[in-house]
KEGU-84176 format. One line per field, with one value per residue (C-alpha): x, y, z. Coordinates in pm, whole numbers. Each point is the difference from the previous one (the first is absolute). Layout:
BEGIN
X	X ...
Y	Y ...
Z	Z ...
***
This chain:
BEGIN
X	16 116 11 -265 -319 -370 -249 -381 -306 -232 -256 1 -8 -316 2 -254 202 -238 -319 -229 -362 -110 -135 342 -121 -291 -268 -193 215 63 371 179 392 222 391 184 354 92 -286 -302 -391 -241 -374 -378 -221 -327 -297 155 308 350 100 402 20 382 304 367 338 73 395 54 -189 -292 73 -313 -309 -270 -295 -108 -243 143 -321 -190 93 -272 320 215 351 257 313 282 356 229 284 260 -177 -161 -344 -247 -375 -222 -318 -175 -89 -326 103 176 -38 369 195 140 259 -132 340 311 310 241 -20 307 282 359 -14 -221 -4 -315 -263 6 -363 -100 -75 -310 -174 -316 -231 -162 -384 -32 247 225 357 134 167 306 179 363 235 22 -75 -156 -326 33 -276 -123 -194 -270 -227 -345 178 176 333 256 -78 377 310 -58 138 82 -128 183 -198 108 -172 257 -152 -333 -259 -262 -97 -343 -145 -331 -303 -226 362 12 320 243 6 126 37 331 -26 357 220 202 301 -129 -212 -326 -269 -129 -218 71 -129 167 -144 238 63 78 78 277 79 -9 -275 -189 -137 -348 -347 59 228 -10 234 78 -180 -24 371 -66 -208 139 -264 -183 -370 -84 -380 -163 -233 -257 149 392 242 216 -22 330 35 159 35 -211 -194 -156 -10 -188 184 -149 72 -303 -42 160 -179 163 -89 167 53 195 344 -53 247 -178 182 -270 -263 -295 -236 -336 -190 58 -92 290 -229 68 319 123 304 247 195 260 -194 -200 -301 -216 -187 -225 131 -349 1 -245 -103 -265 22 410 92 115 -165 108 201 -105 155 -185 175 -139 236 277 177 353 315 -88 203 -177 -415 -145 -398 -177 -352 -166 24 289 329 347 248 340 241 385 -33 -270 -199 -180 -402 -288 -267 -349 -152 -342 -251 -65 247 116 -42 343 -77 158 -120 302 -77 300 -99 320 355 261 307 340 310 151 227 174 231 138 -76 115 -44 -107 -123 -223 -103 217 -187 90 186 -230 68 -59 12 -20 -259 -202 50 -189 -325 8 325 -62 190 -55 56 97 48 -30 -205 -367 -132 -203 -231 -74 -362 14 226 -33 277 -12 288 46 -233 30 -229 -350 -250 -300 -335 -366 -319 -160 83 -178 174 196 217 209 -176 287 379 109 370 119 282 214 -291 -316 -181 -178 -220 -38 -275 -44 -220 -286 340 155 276 112 -157 22 -271 -159 -129 -167 74 413 247 156 209 307 141 -159 187 -254 -330 -210 -310 -232 -318 -302 64 247 363 269 242 324 193 236 -240 -333 -200 -298 -307 -210 -284 129 -396 -29 347 -13 153 -154 219 373 208 312 370 39 140 353 21 58 -100 314 -111 -319 -130 -370 -230 -374 -66 350 216 366 179 312 50 350 129 -56 -359 -227 -364 -250 -331 -291 -217 -424 -312 62 279 384 59 342 41 317 365 305 361 338 322 105 -162 -228 166 -255 -295 -295 -306 -45 -275 146 -210 -361 -184 97 -85 169 329 76 376 204 360 185 368 193 267 253 62 -87 -224 -342 -301 -298 -306 -308 -271 -255 210 316 187 392 -10 334 290 273 307 93 376 42 130 -272 -376 -330 -189 -272 -138 -311 -158 -120 -50 75 -103 -126 330 -8 324 132 148 241 195 274 108 311 -264 61 -298 -3 -299 -138 -223 -237 -228 -352 -36 278 130 341 245 247 196 124 98 173 -36 162 -286 164 239 -309 -271 -319 -398 -144 -401 -198 -222 -210 60 -177 -164 342 171 334 183 183 314 15 371 307 -33 -384 -21 -310 -4 -227 74 18 21 10 322 1 27 153 -46 136 -253 142 -43 221 -4 -392 -60 -396 -241 -342 -240 -244 -271 -227 -262 205 337 -85 283 194 269 64 377 182 346 227 -239 -320 -266 -8 -356 126 -47 178 -158 197 171 320 371 61 -127 -9 -130 2 5 -106 209 -128 337 360 174 348 237 -69 157 -103 108 -17 62 -284 -232 -48 78 131 -67 85 -317 -122 -346 -130 -182 -153 -206 298 230 317 -104 165 68 230 -6 194 -297 19 -235 -127 187 -358 -261 215 -166 163 195 157 106 292 -83 357 55 -117 149 166 -12 9 282 80 -34 130 7 344 172 301 313 -14 -353 -287 -280 -148 -36 -168 229 -150 164 -169 121 -151 -139 2 -191 298 253 100 136 -31 272 -156 -128 -42 63 -286 44 -333 -59 -328 46 -379 -142 61 231 215 300 349 249 9 270 37 151 130 -233 -299 63 -90 79 64 195 89 372 147 -155 16 -229 167 -186 -44 26 -18 313 139 18 12 38 -123 58 -238 99 -171 -266 -101 190 125 322 187 306 101 -73 24 -52 12 -333 -244 -298 -3 -295 0 235 14 238 149 341 206 -99 -240 -163 -123 -240 28 -232 235 298 -125 163 274 145 149 176 43 316 -85 395 -8 -385 23 -204 162 -138 107 -137 -222 -257 141 -300 -279 -306 -295 -54 -375 30 355 65 281 -19 351 312 93 -284 -292 -322 -129 -258 6 -297 58 -218 361 78 413 228 305 314 373 200 284 -284 226 283 160 -39 -281 276 39 -209 -204 -233 -382 -30 -360 -90 -419 -196 -370 -289 -273 -200 -124 181 126 -62 107 165 -38 162 -279 -236 -319 33 -242 223 105 307 243 -129 264 -196 -56 346 55 80 -240 -19 -357 -18 -333 6 -224 -245 -100 197 158 290 252 384 96 379 23 284 182 -85 -396 15 180 -281 -268 182 -43 -373 -10 157 -267 -290 124 -27 -364 -144 -15 -65 -300 19 302 213 304 61 390 9 -220 220 290 84 -34 267 -71 174 -223 163 -43 163 -103 -151 291 -28 -415 -250 -361 -190 -345 107 95 -330 -186 108 -275 -236 105 -247 165 100 207 163 110 143 187 98 192 205 69 115 -246 -327 -290 -99 290 28 -333 111 328 -206 -238 229 88 -312 -14 262 -256 -332
Y	-26 359 353 156 -24 49 -8 -14 -51 -350 49 346 71 -62 66 306 200 282 87 334 85 336 173 17 -27 230 153 -289 -261 -220 -114 -295 72 -244 -69 -308 104 175 6 224 -152 245 -205 157 -143 -144 -179 -296 32 172 123 50 342 -3 -210 211 -56 238 80 -54 -242 155 141 199 -7 274 164 378 273 353 224 99 -315 -242 -300 -160 36 -260 30 -250 -33 -245 -148 191 291 141 86 129 150 -195 151 -177 146 -130 96 -220 -185 -10 99 339 162 285 -6 -189 33 -169 21 -176 169 30 -139 -209 -309 -190 -166 -359 -13 132 338 145 268 132 300 280 -42 343 -59 270 -226 -318 -163 -238 -191 -109 25 -46 324 181 119 87 247 102 295 -41 246 -27 -77 -287 184 43 347 -21 -190 -327 56 -221 30 -164 -317 -86 -343 -191 -370 98 -255 168 363 116 383 36 133 273 273 358 -72 -280 -266 -330 -333 -110 -393 -114 -177 132 -138 -212 -201 184 145 353 223 438 225 266 346 51 357 98 310 -66 -342 -141 -209 121 -213 -155 -31 -357 -272 -326 -240 -346 -172 -362 -105 -177 336 70 181 268 67 368 72 262 273 24 -235 54 -146 -322 -363 -186 -344 -237 -394 -1 265 315 337 306 362 325 333 -89 -388 -295 -338 -389 -351 -298 -201 -297 -77 103 168 256 20 257 195 161 306 -173 374 339 116 -250 -205 -347 -136 -326 -201 -268 -206 -252 -297 154 67 302 205 327 231 241 296 68 391 225 373 51 -216 -338 -207 -330 -272 -363 -248 -272 -268 -8 -313 -142 164 -4 159 345 286 238 62 239 41 71 -8 -74 -399 -55 16 -19 -217 23 -258 -41 -354 -147 60 342 -46 236 -88 81 45 -163 78 -372 -237 -370 -279 30 363 177 326 9 -114 -2 129 38 -139 146 -232 76 -198 191 -12 -257 -194 -270 -140 -276 2 -344 -139 -264 -256 199 271 378 110 88 163 -184 310 -19 299 193 -22 -148 -73 78 -195 -191 -135 179 -160 222 -42 237 -154 -77 -302 -231 -199 -360 -110 -337 -168 -289 -188 78 -44 151 295 191 298 104 196 26 33 84 -166 368 335 112 -242 189 -327 -218 -347 -172 -36 -106 -192 -69 -312 -118 -223 79 272 -60 175 54 144 42 -214 13 -79 230 -225 -2 -264 -84 84 39 286 -193 268 -1 -263 -169 -192 282 246 314 329 227 53 290 125 158 240 -123 -287 -189 -179 -4 -275 -18 -278 -44 -67 210 273 -139 190 -156 113 59 -103 -303 -94 -89 61 313 74 -111 163 -195 72 -12 -279 -116 322 -123 272 83 281 163 259 84 247 47 81 -55 -274 3 -306 -35 -341 -79 210 303 16 176 -6 236 -166 168 -157 68 -225 -328 115 59 221 44 417 37 -254 117 -199 133 -81 -203 -242 134 -62 116 302 143 169 122 276 361 292 45 -348 -272 -221 155 33 279 -141 -297 -94 -291 -86 -214 -241 59 399 20 281 114 112 229 -82 187 -166 -141 81 -197 326 45 325 -45 -209 -12 -204 -116 -13 -295 -394 -139 -77 195 -310 223 313 222 287 150 329 124 370 113 -90 -283 -264 -263 -271 -198 -340 -122 -339 30 143 370 242 273 285 276 295 -43 278 -166 180 31 -310 174 -141 170 3 -345 -158 -373 -198 -285 -232 -331 -245 -206 139 130 -8 347 -15 264 -45 230 -8 287 170 47 -94 -238 -179 -345 -112 -394 -65 -189 315 77 392 198 343 313 366 253 436 -135 -232 -334 -258 -338 -200 -350 -239 -255 -352 -183 -69 103 -147 134 227 124 154 -249 137 -196 29 -253 155 354 219 -310 -82 -298 -84 -280 -104 -244 -301 129 208 258 232 299 341 380 153 315 129 102 -22 -52 -306 -16 -307 58 -278 86 -149 224 -45 188 -195 143 -213 -240 -205 -288 -292 -131 -368 -38 234 184 334 49 294 132 192 99 23 206 -173 235 -243 -270 1 147 277 -79 -399 -31 -290 -107 -107 -234 110 -102 168 -6 8 164 -230 -46 -380 15 198 -18 237 188 72 238 310 -135 189 -107 231 -138 -332 -146 -324 -181 -312 -104 -124 -395 5 32 65 381 100 350 155 283 163 183 230 -75 401 43 306 77 -16 250 -220 -359 -247 -284 -191 -338 -46 -278 -287 -115 -292 104 -335 -92 320 -6 201 -259 140 -120 156 304 193 271 291 325 254 55 -142 283 -156 -309 -42 -310 -49 -288 -266 162 268 333 204 368 -40 326 158 -298 -197 -385 -314 -330 -335 -290 -312 -324 -136 345 211 411 28 350 11 393 377 339 281 355 84 246 -189 -223 17 -160 -238 -98 -250 -65 -202 17 361 98 381 77 292 192 138 359 -123 -22 -299 -179 -278 -327 -290 -365 -168 -360 -133 249 -90 357 327 311 385 77 335 235 333 221 253 -59 -130 -162 -289 -122 -259 -145 -175 -101 66 -149 -136 414 167 34 152 124 235 220 106 356 -146 -11 -231 -86 -199 -55 -136 -168 275 -283 -182 -150 -92 -299 -171 55 10 381 216 255 233 49 279 125 50 45 193 65 75 -187 135 -308 -282 -268 -327 -284 -32 -316 -87 -93 149 130 59 -92 -5 -284 -158 7 353 286 154 -360 -81 308 -133 192 4 -14 191 74 318 50 208 -293 62 -242 73 -104 129 -112 67 141 -20 376 117 -68 175 314 45 -50 245 252 -51 12 348 100 -116 154 342 -100 -149 201 -146 61 280 176 -321 -81 -334 43 114 -315 -261 138 -270 165 -16 -30 346 179 -9 -140 -135 -7 -327 -174 -372 16 75 115 -273 147 327 -77 -286 350 63 -193 166 331 170 -122 377 -9 -336 133 322 -243 -219 270 38 -350 -3 -292 -48 9 -363 -147 176 -113 -360 47 91 -246 -276 113 3 -367 -73 74 -93
Z	15 -99 231 -272 222 -104 310 -135 232 -63 317 84 403 163 356 63 263 -69 -80 3 -145 -137 -319 -162 -387 35 267 -84 -9 284 -5 173 -16 74 53 -79 117 -339 -205 11 -87 -23 21 -71 267 -201 110 -176 177 -23 -400 -25 -170 49 41 39 110 225 35 361 271 177 339 15 -167 67 -167 131 -179 30 77 -318 -196 -80 -52 215 -7 29 214 -64 214 -95 189 -125 112 -361 57 -261 -43 -225 -208 -234 -365 -119 -405 -45 279 194 267 44 248 254 194 49 213 190 406 96 224 2 391 217 50 -152 192 43 15 -328 -171 166 -216 66 -139 171 6 -148 -222 125 45 -72 316 -47 248 -144 211 367 197 -309 -117 -367 -42 -426 13 -326 -160 -134 -380 214 -33 245 140 151 -10 301 354 275 347 254 172 406 -74 -123 -70 -151 -82 -181 -61 -114 -79 224 -165 117 103 -110 -42 -173 275 82 245 76 132 134 205 278 151 242 -284 115 -249 -11 -262 14 -258 -174 -160 -287 -53 -405 113 259 -157 338 218 260 283 -88 151 199 24 206 149 96 -323 -98 38 -359 -95 -367 -232 -11 -165 -17 41 -252 139 155 266 -56 209 -73 53 156 -138 223 37 310 -8 -252 158 -140 155 -60 216 222 -55 61 -58 -21 -114 59 -297 167 -228 -353 -234 -262 -320 -201 74 -232 74 -41 -44 -22 360 112 272 -146 -80 -196 138 -115 259 -79 16 -311 229 -86 288 2 272 39 231 171 11 144 -213 -61 308 0 299 -88 -213 -147 -213 -180 -192 -394 -123 -188 -288 -144 246 -44 -83 -141 49 -182 12 -336 112 368 -111 -287 114 -167 254 -141 103 -5 131 -194 -285 9 -15 -40 323 42 338 65 247 56 142 -219 143 174 152 -246 -195 -226 -353 -210 -392 -140 27 -135 36 64 56 236 215 -186 241 -224 -326 -236 -362 -128 -375 53 -269 -245 31 -15 351 272 303 343 298 369 30 230 433 282 -130 -262 -112 -345 -253 -346 -319 -266 -376 -362 -192 -14 208 -177 301 -147 19 -198 -202 -223 -173 -401 -233 -297 -38 -314 86 236 -12 193 -139 152 -39 -141 -55 298 214 323 27 -253 -18 -199 -16 -352 13 -349 -35 -283 -118 196 155 358 150 366 244 378 106 304 272 -115 -177 -396 -228 -364 -153 -417 -202 -275 -300 96 -168 267 -228 -96 122 91 -108 155 103 161 117 -310 -57 26 259 -236 35 -258 -27 -262 -36 -351 -209 54 210 189 148 275 227 333 178 -257 -56 -352 -317 -209 -288 -133 -185 -166 -94 -349 -149 105 240 339 288 211 244 77 222 41 231 8 -346 -227 -73 -158 -82 -209 -185 -167 -272 140 -41 239 6 160 105 187 233 -26 102 -111 -265 -62 -286 -117 -100 -108 -98 -33 -70 195 -114 247 276 314 292 215 4 197 -1 312 15 138 -135 97 -91 253 -264 -315 -107 -268 19 -19 68 -174 68 -307 25 -254 -6 362 11 103 -206 111 -258 4 53 -239 -260 135 -178 93 209 219 -18 251 -56 332 -37 156 -78 211 -132 142 147 142 -34 201 -72 346 160 368 140 -316 -192 -266 -7 -275 231 -216 180 -171 12 247 285 -112 -21 -187 60 -218 22 -275 -152 -29 -351 -175 141 85 232 225 354 -67 303 57 353 66 162 -54 -232 -146 -249 186 -70 38 120 224 238 256 389 166 -198 -197 -308 28 -206 88 -188 91 -66 178 210 8 43 41 -221 97 43 225 0 -373 -5 -85 299 1 294 88 33 329 -225 -210 -380 -145 -334 1 166 21 173 176 222 131 267 215 -101 -20 -167 -51 -281 -179 -30 -202 140 69 -101 154 36 255 73 229 123 39 334 -71 -351 193 -50 348 211 368 180 371 249 343 275 266 121 -77 -248 72 -250 -321 -189 -297 -47 -400 139 215 -171 359 180 364 159 325 176 354 120 266 312 193 215 35 275 -325 -153 -272 -201 -294 -227 -293 -261 -301 -298 -330 -250 -202 205 289 276 301 -18 307 304 246 345 64 408 219 -92 -300 -326 -360 -143 -351 -220 -326 -175 -74 -106 217 -169 -17 62 -281 180 58 332 172 219 261 222 304 310 345 119 349 134 261 -290 -217 -274 -66 135 -124 -252 -253 -318 -106 -289 -111 -293 -210 -238 157 -23 390 174 175 229 -105 205 197 129 262 -45 239 -195 -239 -326 -214 -328 -185 -356 -189 -49 -189 163 377 180 74 274 137 367 177 2 -222 -306 76 -295 65 -159 -28 134 -92 118 114 175 -5 103 45 -227 34 38 -15 253 50 -154 203 -79 -329 -129 -378 -142 -380 -137 -382 -41 285 93 251 21 312 88 296 229 -6 -167 -366 -188 80 -244 91 -114 127 -50 -17 51 360 42 95 -96 -33 -111 -352 -42 207 -95 233 -14 322 -190 207 -229 -66 -314 -170 -343 -193 -363 -105 152 29 33 277 26 352 123 322 215 -141 -260 -252 -210 -104 -152 130 -191 81 -83 -145 -189 -253 242 -131 389 258 252 -33 237 -177 147 -121 -221 -32 -386 34 145 1 213 -45 317 108 239 -142 186 -237 -336 -213 -334 -214 -273 -78 -394 -222 -297 -165 171 -313 -89 76 242 179 42 204 331 313 407 124 341 242 224 348 -158 -228 -355 -226 -221 -236 -54 -332 -111 -309 -258 11 -336 90 336 -194 -243 298 202 -267 -28 397 -43 -243 189 297 -192 -147 261 337 322 236 210 -201 185 -164 -154 27 328 98 -158 172 267 370 275 372 41 -226 -349 -333 -240 -394 -70 -262 -202 99 -294 161 -224 129 -149 -310 -78 63 -400 -86 175 -124 -311 -357 -57 320 -117 -336 125 299 -314 -161 246 44 -368 -6 -236 279 -129 84 329 128 -126 217 337 -46 -28 353 122 -72 294 215 -152
***
């Protein structure tokens, strides 16, 4: 792999960190605005649910997201602050619909220690100022005017409370007033209020304070007028406090994670706790005085990180630990005593703690993640492409073609499935038991191969064979008319629609027939210079039953012709300029644009935009779908038209934003396809593949599939063992009713059904830390190796652990060996038939002694905390908690491990992977990616010590938890793009991405394109892309990104208007179509 890398997102971050509700896009429209780490989503609240209006990337991690409405305005504005102290105020312009920047700036200070508990941002209810707590001991003020502009530079006010837990503006105050919840040096918690004097730029003592609150109080809820005051949320009590009122309610032991205000006057609040329980807090009051508090349990949801009430009964629950949800609160409780009804779920992969890349049954690779946490923990199977859900299948070899037919033109469902074979035609139908059985249509020729058949107008069916065209009644099923091919001519290819038939015989003869009531009338005949390879008359005009155009592909001259019907006159001829014959053509239309699709014999697909009147073909593009010829067929699903390309790598074609999209179908080779919509199999598809007929359904047309397997426990690590077709995970389950608060297990699962096969319970206080599948020297069996740690409450660091070796051959966990260790086994790696382990500060090497024992061989010491270990050849690469990466070498003759290189820069490691012998990829807790390389990578021997040099740095903006070698590419493996090596990564916020290693020439070309795109595509809120991707350091410094390209930015080129594309292509000295092709090829690295 090279050091020239391309980073692209395969799955966007899905953890919801912030949300708010208001009238942002229009005074009459209610909007839900959601932040997902580095993305902003704007939804319109409708009676049918949430409708996405905008989903855009932000060049920064969202730290604060708040809506506010300045006096005199009819719409809300959006305030965003990033973790790098950049802020912007956004508005909405309806013509055209887009975000506009009202204000922007930088609120960082040159001095001051950043707060450990995160940034706090609040907006005065009367929009007089924005308050920020970013550094210990300071409260920053941004005065604003009615035009949402800064009236004067921001300023800091000294805050004597250092351990601030929360700050909120209070309602109903003549001057801006804040409430500060803080902890003193004796760990007691109190609240104070301050007035903010804009004139004096200082605090004035506020109207009230309260000391000695709940020892775990950590959240303030300001109460709006007329009640005013604030709620103080603790772990055991909730307190309402104002200048003249103090009310308290005991709540047991509960940690509140999020809250949402239900009504405008602020007398009711929803509280979500760490266990996923939703409670309603009601403030009883008489006029403007609170008289009591009441807390009611409503039910259970995902563990909430945000709660936004859309109205009195519909609530959005955003989650970082599980799926976000849209819930409805009912007045009547269900059978389980819950008032919560889940209306819709929004899949979330975050946090991705670990994952593995698997390739089951030779299909495209899938990523199986350990996602979520606590009760929302799950395994999630993520894959690119469309999943076909199998409903039924039957062994049926030799299929040459398939078509579905109705019993009448008004019938909603298909009645028959026609199967063509070499020397016969079978007709299948669904019986009363929802089973496919063979039946007959009296007028059909069953002893010959059918070339094509179709429903026809007037309750008729048409069957085309090599010698004739037969017209049948679909009700009586009897023959009504037969047209025979002229003597000496054999029909080779044919097509039809409801009113027309087009066929070609040997010698280049083309016949055009029209279907009448009980008659087939030959309208025209022509002869081409070459044999016909394929043809199509799929209607794309206003009449769904009649086509004005015909597409014809020919053999020898390798061209495609557009003929006008009914005269068969040539209006367009396109020389394909290829050496491969067209094997299937299709006329189709998407989003009002007509296309000609032409599948070649080598698996490539050409597509052209086509003028319906002149037949002119333009904007030719080429796409590789596979290595074998494709058969193209249209079908409808969810009121939309799609094209299925049946081949060795089947794909579905549709359009979005007037751009053709090609999506892999996760099936092996498909030879033929047709829609088959019946009462028993609604919206189904008939698929011929590998000697069998399958009836399946597509749940949703989407490029990415997520299949979640709820565990109701937290999966910490995972690995896959291909030999036994199993997964093994380490997991923990909370047991609130048991003597132990947690139970830790090693579990074995089937890799297809994800059913639990076996469980090995760990000891009390024993945690599963790492897991690996490997084999050992002189032992052909494959084992699961598990590293554990004993985590005792009175120890700062684990001093004891185990390495467990399991056999899973009989699909059960059998403990073969165990080895006690002097610390936590944070990481394991196979090493030339041995096992290397990262145990606290040490790297230890173990060998396997038959019949089954781990023996310590040697070790290396001197790390602060070795968290990650990877191996390649005789090299061991170690990722340290604080000391970045070091390179070790095992000397077999001496039986020792020695250090060969080290990164001198202090980095807090989050993930590690080896790219090649001399190059290593890392991620740190400042959300950066970096590449290290040995300075003397070309040295003659491995004996020379050398430092590790940083040759690449990039800010990804999310914490990467794991790298794995693997691919999500949908390209043909032998293609140029398919040969590019990739690494897959997973993040805390649920993103999955790929890092592709590019040739230097391609990197230089794309780097130039990225530079141009930075000038054309402006960041939301005026945020700089260049600054965003600069690697951040602990000491507030940034280093410009190098050796990494932002694939998301580069691929956004495809979303630009054609005029912008042409402008950029001129700057690149490349034709716009060629530039589109090169960028489209890059998308296949992760699509």
